[in-house]
N, CA, C and O of each residue as an XYZ file, in Angstrom:
588
protein
N       7.245     10.247    -11.317
C       7.528     11.261    -10.562
C       6.507     10.927     -9.347
O       5.410     11.433     -9.584
N       6.538     10.304     -8.252
C       5.908     10.004     -7.015
C       5.238     11.552     -6.317
O       5.711     12.686     -6.387
N       4.291     11.190     -5.816
C       3.499     12.264     -4.949
C       4.782     12.961     -4.132
O       5.800     12.269     -4.133
N       4.836     13.844     -3.653
C       5.772     14.536     -2.617
C       5.245     14.589     -1.269
O       4.058     14.504     -0.953
N       6.364     14.758     -0.414
C       5.960     14.830      0.964
C       5.570     16.294      1.084
O       6.048     17.247      0.469
N       4.698     16.284      1.913
C       3.581     17.558      2.213
C       2.365     17.595      1.124
O       1.320     18.201      1.359
N       2.600     16.906     -0.058
C       1.675     16.903     -0.735
C       0.015     16.583     -0.203
O       0.106     15.734      0.683
N      -1.406     16.947     -0.419
C      -2.178     16.386     -0.051
C      -2.620     14.721     -0.907
O      -2.971     14.738     -2.087
N      -2.540     13.531     -0.197
C      -2.762     12.862     -0.959
C      -4.506     12.638     -1.564
O      -5.541     13.082     -1.067
N      -4.320     11.808     -2.766
C      -5.955     12.033     -3.769
C      -6.610     10.959     -3.025
O      -6.007      9.922     -2.747
N      -7.641     11.140     -2.744
C      -8.956     10.337     -2.214
C      -9.038      9.332     -2.982
O      -8.688      9.340     -4.162
N      -9.593      8.205     -2.270
C      -9.945      7.086     -3.108
C     -11.026      6.107     -2.341
O     -11.337      6.132     -1.150
N     -11.436      5.365     -3.230
C     -12.682      4.534     -2.384
C     -12.510      3.119     -3.690
O     -12.872      3.144     -4.866
N     -11.845      2.017     -2.933
C     -11.392      0.700     -3.507
C     -12.203     -0.425     -2.606
O     -12.604     -0.285     -1.450
N     -12.314     -1.454     -3.371
C     -12.974     -2.969     -2.664
C     -11.967     -3.338     -2.133
O     -10.920     -3.099     -2.736
N     -11.896     -4.064     -0.797
C     -11.039     -4.848     -0.124
C     -10.996     -6.622     -0.317
O     -11.813     -6.992     -1.160
N     -10.465     -7.366      0.102
C     -10.620     -8.821     -0.227
C     -11.901     -9.455     -0.043
O     -12.234    -10.503     -0.596
N     -12.792     -8.606      0.964
C     -14.056     -9.168      1.285
C     -15.144     -8.498      0.299
O     -16.352     -8.691      0.439
N     -14.581     -7.685     -0.720
C     -15.590     -6.864     -1.532
C     -16.264     -5.514     -0.749
O     -17.283     -4.919     -1.100
N     -15.611     -5.284      0.125
C     -16.049     -4.326      1.102
C     -15.578     -2.861      0.790
O     -14.354     -2.858      0.662
N     -16.170     -1.519      0.610
C     -15.696     -0.641      0.203
C     -14.728     -0.201      1.167
O     -14.853     -0.656      2.305
N     -13.816      0.571      0.940
C     -12.676      1.223      1.767
C     -12.513      2.584      1.217
O     -12.314      2.765      0.016
N     -12.593      3.538      2.070
C     -12.458      5.083      1.928
C     -11.122      5.592      2.558
O     -10.900      5.477      3.764
N     -10.214      6.179      1.652
C      -9.160      6.553      2.274
C      -9.282      7.333      3.503
O      -8.766      6.997      4.569
N     -10.253      8.795      3.248
C     -10.525      9.307      4.349
C     -11.116      8.985      5.770
O     -11.113      9.678      6.788
N     -11.697      7.553      5.506
C     -11.929      6.965      6.932
C     -10.675      6.208      7.484
O     -10.850      5.487      8.466
N      -9.760      6.283      7.084
C      -8.504      5.291      7.582
C      -7.373      5.965      7.751
O      -6.278      5.482      7.463
N      -7.537      7.142      8.232
C      -6.192      8.115      8.245
C      -5.860      7.991      9.828
O      -6.731      7.903     10.693
N      -4.405      7.999     10.080
C      -3.213      7.801      8.932
C      -3.357      6.577      8.959
O      -3.882      5.804      9.761
N      -2.628      6.419      7.610
C      -2.085      5.081      6.811
C      -1.027      5.048      6.209
O      -0.449      6.047      5.780
N      -0.474      3.396      6.053
C       0.447      3.325      5.065
C      -0.331      2.743      3.823
O      -1.171      1.845      3.892
N       0.100      3.427      2.614
C      -0.667      2.774      1.205
C       0.546      2.002      0.725
O       1.570      2.684      0.735
N       0.686      0.805      0.326
C       1.627      0.308     -0.595
C       1.100     -0.151     -1.738
O       0.128     -0.907     -1.766
N       1.834      0.368     -2.968
C       1.382     -0.227     -4.300
C       2.371     -1.299     -4.486
O       3.507     -1.313     -4.014
N       1.747     -2.312     -5.321
C       2.781     -3.363     -5.826
C       2.053     -3.969     -6.635
O       0.824     -4.038     -6.652
N       3.136     -4.617     -7.621
C       2.761     -5.308     -9.086
C       1.884     -6.360     -9.224
O       0.958     -6.248    -10.028
N       2.060     -7.666     -8.377
C       1.240     -8.673     -8.651
C       0.884     -9.491     -7.337
O       1.687     -9.410     -6.407
N      -0.168    -10.213     -7.194
C      -0.128    -11.039     -6.063
C       0.535    -12.226     -6.582
O       0.678    -12.466     -7.781
N       0.940    -12.969     -5.600
C       1.593    -14.442     -5.656
C       2.872    -14.436     -6.404
O       3.397    -15.495     -6.748
N       3.457    -13.127     -6.703
C       4.965    -13.230     -7.343
C       5.793    -13.109     -6.173
O       5.288    -12.597     -5.174
N       7.002    -13.505     -6.143
C       8.086    -13.578     -5.092
C       7.992    -12.181     -4.728
O       7.144    -12.074     -3.841
N       8.552    -10.951     -5.064
C       8.636     -9.806     -4.705
C       7.926     -9.455     -3.788
O       8.296     -9.129     -2.660
N       6.474     -9.510     -4.352
C       5.276     -8.975     -3.705
C       5.005    -10.124     -2.435
O       4.702     -9.591     -1.368
N       5.062    -11.281     -2.426
C       5.154    -11.895     -1.521
C       6.077    -11.840      0.265
O       5.843    -12.100      1.445
N       7.310    -11.259     -0.714
C       8.036    -11.135      0.548
C       7.812     -9.685      0.978
O       8.354     -9.490      2.065
N       7.144     -8.507      0.453
C       6.860     -7.512      0.692
C       5.585     -7.404      1.686
O       5.654     -6.831      2.773
N       4.352     -8.055      1.160
C       3.423     -8.455      2.033
C       3.495     -9.217      3.403
O       2.870     -8.797      4.377
N       4.339    -10.447      3.462
C       4.804    -11.021      4.931
C       5.441    -10.011      5.499
O       4.975     -9.803      6.619
N       6.462     -9.156      5.168
C       7.281     -8.526      5.752
C       6.119     -7.190      6.383
O       6.178     -6.839      7.561
N       5.260     -6.659      5.536
C       4.359     -5.985      6.574
C       3.476     -6.692      7.356
O       2.897     -6.085      8.256
N       3.258     -7.899      7.176
C       2.586     -8.652      8.247
C       3.447     -8.618      9.213
O       3.280     -7.908     10.204
N       4.248     -9.215      9.078
C       5.340     -9.432     10.148
C       5.651     -8.603     11.183
O       5.894     -8.924     12.346
N       5.619     -7.031     10.475
C       5.800     -6.016     11.494
C       4.431     -5.171     11.440
O       4.510     -3.947     11.334
N       3.497     -5.642     11.493
C       1.976     -4.927     11.847
C       1.949     -4.502     13.184
O       1.374     -3.444     13.442
N       2.422     -5.084     13.980
C       2.286     -4.475     15.408
C       3.091     -3.543     15.448
O       2.732     -2.709     16.279
N       4.173     -3.242     14.856
C       4.659     -1.859     15.208
C       3.784     -0.637     14.698
O       3.633      0.469     15.218
N       3.185     -1.223     13.385
C       2.401      0.238     12.652
C       1.109      0.167     13.646
O       0.675      1.296     13.872
N       0.360     -0.912     14.320
C      -0.664     -0.814     14.938
C      -0.148      0.115     16.414
O      -0.994      0.758     17.037
N       1.218      0.087     16.829
C       1.605      0.957     17.833
C       1.155      2.017     17.757
O       0.439      2.537     18.613
N       1.567      2.595     16.531
C       1.628      3.822     15.918
C       0.226      4.343     15.752
O       0.085      5.564     15.701
N      -0.872      3.525     15.657
C      -2.123      3.808     15.358
C      -2.477      3.975     13.696
O      -3.413      4.546     13.137
N      -1.319      3.227     13.163
C      -1.219      3.334     11.577
C      -2.144      2.338     10.931
O      -2.179      1.261     11.526
N      -2.806      2.420      9.996
C      -3.500      1.076      9.051
C      -2.663      1.140      8.109
O      -2.095      2.163      7.726
N      -2.475     -0.515      7.461
C      -1.727     -0.446      6.380
C      -2.890     -0.884      5.256
O      -3.907     -1.501      5.574
N      -2.598     -0.495      3.991
C      -3.164     -1.184      2.943
C      -2.258     -1.166      1.600
O      -1.663     -0.206      1.109
N      -2.323     -2.464      1.163
C      -1.609     -2.703     -0.193
C      -2.595     -2.868     -1.251
O      -3.601     -3.577     -1.227
N      -2.121     -2.030     -2.289
C      -2.860     -1.501     -3.511
C      -2.272     -2.476     -4.779
O      -1.059     -2.424     -4.983
N      -3.022     -3.277     -5.550
C      -2.597     -3.769     -7.027
C      -3.563     -3.482     -7.820
O      -4.445     -2.725     -7.413
N      -3.616     -4.019     -9.130
C      -4.353     -4.035    -10.193
C      -5.222     -5.764     -9.917
O      -6.225     -6.145    -10.520
N      -4.698     -6.292     -9.188
C      -5.413     -7.627     -8.924
C      -6.646     -7.700     -8.317
O      -6.821     -6.957     -7.351
N      -7.891     -8.708     -8.796
C      -8.965     -8.633     -8.383
C      -9.226     -8.960     -6.929
O      -8.236     -9.151     -6.222
N     -10.515     -9.055     -6.353
C     -10.805     -9.013     -5.286
C     -10.504    -10.443     -4.803
O      -9.820    -10.809     -3.847
N     -11.235    -11.199     -5.770
C     -10.856    -12.731     -5.541
C      -9.201    -13.059     -5.374
O      -8.803    -13.673     -4.384
N      -8.332    -12.624     -6.364
C      -7.207    -12.852     -6.070
C      -6.626    -12.349     -4.885
O      -5.787    -13.013     -4.276
N      -6.985    -11.273     -4.517
C      -6.656    -10.488     -3.386
C      -7.026    -11.655     -2.000
O      -6.210    -12.052     -1.168
N      -8.218    -11.949     -2.071
C      -8.947    -12.730     -0.952
C      -7.745    -14.109     -0.628
O      -7.241    -14.416      0.452
N      -7.552    -14.717     -1.929
C      -6.673    -16.263     -1.875
C      -5.334    -15.456     -1.377
O      -4.957    -15.855     -0.275
N      -4.640    -14.554     -1.864
C      -3.313    -14.173     -1.489
C      -3.320    -13.609      0.050
O      -2.350    -13.763      0.793
N      -4.417    -12.996      0.410
C      -4.255    -12.639      1.629
C      -4.655    -14.127      3.000
O      -4.233    -14.323      4.139
N      -5.349    -14.655      2.371
C      -5.625    -15.959      3.394
C      -4.413    -16.828      3.413
O      -3.859    -17.235      4.434
N      -3.999    -17.110      1.988
C      -2.629    -17.963      1.805
C      -1.442    -17.578      2.763
O      -0.646    -18.270      3.397
N      -1.627    -16.133      2.627
C      -0.350    -15.636      3.331
C      -0.435    -15.201      5.099
O       0.465    -14.921      5.891
N      -1.810    -15.285      5.254
C      -2.395    -14.710      6.731
C      -2.275    -13.577      6.965
O      -2.127    -13.330      8.162
N      -2.275    -12.399      6.023
C      -2.225    -11.339      5.925
C      -3.126    -10.267      7.053
O      -4.311    -10.043      6.810
N      -2.554     -9.737      8.096
C      -3.148     -8.886      8.635
C      -3.958     -7.702      8.647
O      -4.603     -7.240      9.588
N      -3.797     -7.134      7.087
C      -4.223     -5.767      6.763
C      -5.104     -5.835      5.581
O      -5.150     -6.935      5.030
N      -5.667     -5.076      5.185
C      -6.693     -5.217      3.488
C      -5.745     -4.847      2.434
O      -4.844     -4.012      2.523
N      -6.049     -5.554      1.449
C      -5.482     -5.496      0.245
C      -6.533     -5.006     -0.507
O      -7.632     -5.556     -0.431
N      -6.295     -3.751     -1.445
C      -7.528     -3.177     -2.174
C      -7.385     -3.294     -3.516
O      -6.240     -3.201     -3.958
N      -8.383     -3.498     -4.350
C      -8.332     -3.799     -5.866
C      -8.552     -2.820     -6.659
O      -9.465     -2.008     -6.505
N      -7.756     -2.812     -7.550
C      -7.633     -1.143     -8.302
C      -7.598     -1.550     -9.712
O      -6.954     -0.881    -10.520
N      -8.284     -2.663    -10.087
C      -8.173     -3.244    -11.579
C      -8.399     -2.305    -12.713
O      -7.935     -2.486    -13.838
N      -9.094     -1.351    -12.379
C      -8.707      0.141    -13.501
C      -7.738      0.536    -13.622
O      -7.347      0.973    -14.704
N      -6.938      0.515    -12.426
C      -5.711      1.427    -12.484
C      -5.804      2.850    -12.215
O      -4.805      3.562    -12.316
N      -6.852      3.277    -11.905
C      -7.000      4.803    -11.649
C      -6.199      5.470    -10.290
O      -5.517      6.491    -10.197
N      -6.550      4.535     -9.370
C      -5.788      4.939     -8.187
C      -4.675      5.089     -8.224
O      -4.091      6.015     -7.661
N      -4.019      3.999     -9.054
C      -2.786      3.684     -9.061
C      -1.656      4.910     -9.706
O      -0.526      5.241     -9.346
N      -2.551      5.382    -10.816
C      -2.226      6.768    -11.474
C      -2.385      7.765    -10.944
O      -1.704      8.724    -11.307
N      -3.287      7.905     -9.949
C      -3.435      9.063     -9.029
C      -2.194      9.146     -8.000
O      -1.847     10.251     -7.585
N      -1.588      8.077     -7.629
C      -0.574      8.110     -6.821
C       0.777      7.994     -7.531
O       1.836      7.850     -6.919
N       0.644      8.082     -9.167
C       1.942      8.044     -9.704
C       2.478      6.461     -9.364
O       3.677      6.305     -9.131
N       1.807      5.614     -9.349
C       2.020      4.330     -8.999
C       2.128      3.031    -10.210
O       2.472      1.869     -9.990
N       1.657      3.731    -11.732
C       1.714      2.965    -12.419
C       2.897      2.776    -13.836
O       2.810      3.686    -14.661
N       3.590      2.056    -14.033
C       4.248      2.274    -14.973
C       3.945      2.203    -16.354
O       3.356      1.230    -16.826
N       4.382      3.362    -17.165
C       3.531      3.634    -18.577
C       3.661      2.240    -19.223
O       4.109      1.268    -18.615
N       3.263      2.217    -20.419
C       3.180      1.041    -21.453
C       2.429      0.155    -20.873
O       1.265     -0.064    -21.210
N       3.053     -0.445    -19.922
C       2.564     -1.962    -19.497
C       1.623     -1.917    -18.408
O       1.051     -2.958    -18.082
N       1.369     -0.716    -17.741
C       0.300     -0.497    -16.671
C       0.264     -1.553    -15.908
O      -0.686     -2.312    -16.095
N       1.182     -1.878    -14.933
C       1.584     -2.676    -13.601
C       2.075     -1.752    -12.853
O       2.967     -0.985    -13.217
N       1.486     -1.747    -11.651
C       1.543     -0.878    -10.597
C       3.494     -1.030    -10.152
O       4.133     -2.079    -10.072
N       3.907      0.119     -9.981
C       5.301      0.075     -9.555
C       5.267     -0.216     -7.841
O       4.204     -0.344     -7.234
N       6.457     -0.287     -7.262
C       6.547     -0.821     -5.747
C       6.886      0.406     -5.221
O       8.067      0.751     -5.199
N       5.724      1.339     -4.656
C       5.836      2.582     -3.972
C       4.989      2.590     -2.816
O       3.826      2.187     -2.764
N       5.912      3.254     -1.577
C       4.927      3.212     -0.703
C       4.711      4.761      0.176
O       5.693      5.443      0.465
N       3.791      5.034      0.410
C       3.573      6.166      1.170
C       2.825      6.190      2.508
O       1.880      5.451      2.786
N       3.299      7.022      3.215
C       2.746      7.325      4.816
C       2.039      8.279      4.758
O       2.641      9.231      4.262
N       0.803      8.544      5.091
C      -0.273      9.532      4.736
C      -0.467      9.814      6.418
O      -0.350      8.895      7.229
N      -0.776     11.202      6.813
C      -1.367     11.291      8.174
C      -2.386     11.516      8.352
O      -3.209     10.986      7.605
N      -2.808     12.328      9.323
C      -4.485     12.587      9.867
C      -4.968     13.404      9.094
O      -6.174     13.486      8.863
N      -3.901     14.269      8.482
C      -4.751     15.383      7.775
C      -4.609     15.418      6.052
O      -4.682     16.322      5.219
N      -4.346     13.810      5.976
C      -4.398     13.435      4.375
C      -3.145     14.063      3.488
O      -3.345     14.511      2.359
N      -1.894     14.052      4.080
C      -0.664     14.899      3.544
C       0.272     13.523      3.766
O       0.335     12.772      4.739
N       1.008     13.491      2.413
C       2.074     12.592      2.430
C       3.096     12.789      3.440
O       3.688     13.867      3.391
N       3.383     12.069      4.232
C       4.515     12.284      5.424
C       5.821     11.664      4.933
O       6.849     12.180      5.372
N       5.952     10.524      3.999
C       7.078     10.043      3.607
C       6.623      9.234      2.418
O       5.495      8.796      2.192
N       7.907      9.104      1.588
C       7.483      8.221      0.080
C       8.721      7.308      0.318
O       9.640      7.585      1.088
N       8.607      5.950     -0.600
C       9.734      4.963     -0.425
C       9.470      4.353     -1.649
O       8.312      3.971     -1.819
N      10.291      4.174     -2.550
C      10.019      3.822     -4.074
C      11.477      3.070     -4.475
O      12.543      3.686     -4.518
N      11.342      1.705     -4.748
C      12.239      0.677     -5.044
C      11.786     -0.520     -5.332
O      11.494     -1.368     -4.488
N      11.678     -0.690     -6.886
C      11.323     -1.753     -7.577
C      11.715     -3.171     -6.990
O      10.870     -4.050     -6.823
N      13.096     -3.336     -6.678
C      13.586     -4.648     -6.563
C      13.622     -4.851     -4.939
O      13.703     -5.954     -4.400
N      13.541     -3.472     -4.184
C      13.897     -3.496     -2.686
C      12.769     -4.124     -1.893
O      12.770     -3.669     -0.750
N      11.717     -5.092     -2.120
C      10.595     -5.170     -1.671
C      10.597     -4.999      0.098
O       9.699     -4.375      0.663
N      11.736     -5.648      0.850
C      11.456     -5.601      2.053
C      11.941     -4.118      2.703
O      11.613     -3.821      3.852
N      12.634     -3.346      1.985
C      13.279     -2.044      2.152
C      12.025     -1.056      2.495
O      12.135     -0.059      3.208
N      11.064     -1.401      2.003
C       9.747     -0.412      2.217
C       9.138     -0.147      3.789
O       8.690      0.871      4.315
N       9.336     -1.569      4.306
C       8.923     -1.399      5.735
C       9.846     -0.504      6.557
O       9.565      0.503      7.206
N      11.182     -1.204      6.346
C      12.053     -0.606      7.270
C      11.966      1.215      7.210
O      11.966      1.965      8.186
N      11.896      1.595      5.774
C      11.813      3.109      5.794
C      10.488      3.435      6.250
O      10.358      4.640      6.467
N       9.516      2.771      6.453
C       8.258      3.326      7.010
C       8.563      3.460      8.540
O       8.148      4.455      9.133
N       9.279      2.484      9.205
C       9.194      2.094     10.535
C      10.483      3.224     11.027
O      10.515      3.620     12.192
N      11.242      3.557     10.275
C      12.448      4.324     10.387
C      11.766      5.752     10.575
O      12.118      6.552     11.442
N      10.567      6.010      9.494
C      10.210      7.490      9.561
C       9.098      7.678     10.754
O       8.832      8.771     11.253
N       8.570      6.588     11.082
C       7.664      6.890     12.271
C       8.568      7.198     13.679
O       8.318      8.072     14.508
N       9.376      6.499     13.699
C      10.126      6.714     14.880
C      10.927      7.765     14.941
O      11.484      8.041     16.003
N      11.141      8.645     13.612
C      11.959      9.957     14.064
C      10.836     11.170     14.160
O      11.174     12.334     14.377
N       9.534     10.786     13.984
C       8.797     11.496     14.166
C       8.396     12.211     15.516
O       7.482     13.036     15.530
């Protein structure tokens, strides 16, 4: 069960692909999307779709973060290879994934789920679809345009 719209998003602090700490509360409003693994076809398509639509989010003053359990080094390589214009955050322990109900039971791999979090740290929109990687971006853009 994903976090609900209106619910306060859990605070977190994770390392980005450069090894620098990133705190949720210092980057609101934002989109936080969880994904299973760097360099897999669906995750690459999703990341590139966020990259290709980055200006739309920038126009709304929305920061984008991708989170998976991959290492900082893996994120650095993935970000560079696909020229991603946003931070990828490393949650190797899976703690943040679990707080956001973005961790598949037993296999402990992140689900594909996206949250729009407002300036007051409230969840404004949620989109969850394990197989519709690029639909996450369309859903978030539609949500921003209707607010």
